C-alpha positions in Angstrom: 0.0 0.0 0.0 1.2 3.5 -0.8 0.3 6.4 1.4 1.2 10.0 0.7 1.4 12.6 3.5 2.0 16.3 3.4 4.8 17.2 5.8 5.3 20.7 7.1 8.3 22.3 5.4 10.4 22.3 8.6 9.8 18.6 9.2 10.5 17.7 5.6 13.8 19.6 5.8 14.8 17.9 9.0 14.0 14.5 7.5 15.9 15.2 4.3 18.9 16.4 6.4 18.8 13.4 8.7 18.2 10.5 6.3 19.2 9.7 2.8 16.2 9.3 0.5 16.6 5.5 0.2 16.2 5.2 4.1 13.2 7.4 4.6 10.6 4.8 3.7 11.9 2.2 6.2 12.2 5.0 8.8 8.6 6.1 8.3 7.3 2.6 8.4 9.1 1.9 11.6 7.9 5.1 13.2 4.3 4.4 12.3 4.5 0.8 13.5 6.0 2.0 16.9 3.3 4.7 17.2 0.5 2.2 16.5 1.9 -0.3 19.0 2.1 2.4 21.7 -1.5 3.4 20.9 -2.6 -0.2 21.1 -0.8 -0.7 24.4 -2.2 2.5 25.9 -5.7 1.5 24.8 -5.4 -2.0 26.2 -4.0 -0.7 29.5 -6.8 1.8 29.7 -9.5 -0.9 29.2 -7.8 -3.1 31.8 -7.7 -0.2 34.3 -11.3 0.6 33.8 -12.3 -3.1 34.2 -10.3 -3.3 37.4 -11.7 -0.1 38.7 -15.3 -1.3 38.0 -14.6 -4.5 39.8 -13.1 -2.6 42.8 -16.1 -0.2 42.8 -18.6 -3.1 42.8 -16.7 -4.6 45.7 -16.5 -1.3 47.6 -12.7 -1.1 47.3 -10.2 1.6 46.3 -12.6 4.4 45.6 -10.5 7.4 44.7 -11.4 10.6 42.9 -11.3 10.7 39.2 -8.6 13.4 39.3 -6.4 11.0 41.3 -6.8 8.4 38.6 -5.8 10.9 35.9 -2.7 11.9 37.8 -1.7 8.3 38.3 -2.4 7.4 34.7 -0.2 10.3 33.5 2.6 9.4 36.0 2.6 5.8 34.8 2.8 6.8 31.1 5.7 9.2 31.9 7.5 6.4 33.8 7.1 4.0 30.9 8.4 6.6 28.4 11.4 7.3 30.7 12.1 3.6 31.0 12.0 3.1 27.3 9.0 0.8 27.3 6.5 3.2 25.8 
């Protein structure tokens, strides 16, 4: 499959400076694959967290404010990125 994207001029210039033309396709494919995997992983983790929270709520456990959940979610994502697993 061939996909054409319009890059902003600055980004296109950086890409041209960084990689020879023959390496750009492989670089783009790898970058897209990594981004899709990170999105899938984040989505799966979100679903698992919601299921766990619903089970806890039904059992009367671990009831914390939504804002606390958001802070913990962001902290966990940042920790994964720092550790290189994101």
